[in-house]
C-alpha angles and dihedrals in degrees: 000000000000132000128049111016116149117236109270087001090279131122129190113210114201115247111272095020121111119240089230092055092050094048092047090053092049093048096048093096096042120104096193125040122189125208136183104265096207098042100053121082120222090242092054090044090057091050091050093045091055094043092047096046111170093027123109110236111209122193116224132181126222096351093141094041091052091050092050092053091072113077124192123211092267093054092046090050091051092048090051091049092049091049091051092051090048092050093049091048092048091051090055095045095048089058090056102037113100134146109290095024111123128221087240090059091050092048091056094050 
């Protein structure tokens, strides 16, 4: 897919500005605009088609999913850290969990 694609798939919207206004401004010079075919309702499609008159709307499948498949070193590091925290937490909970013990009790420990 070519055209507007934010660096590292991240955008920073200035405080007080709507995301839609930001995206509309970024897309103004684009001729073709892709959208996730299975995640956009027909009603929303009609709104976008009218608002983006003169632009070619192109349906895509799994663009976001395919981008999320690829992990960089930073993401892998964060995933490992999250897994370690989860493991440590589970080790503590398993010591306290017994029949009759509530989730609220475990939460407060």
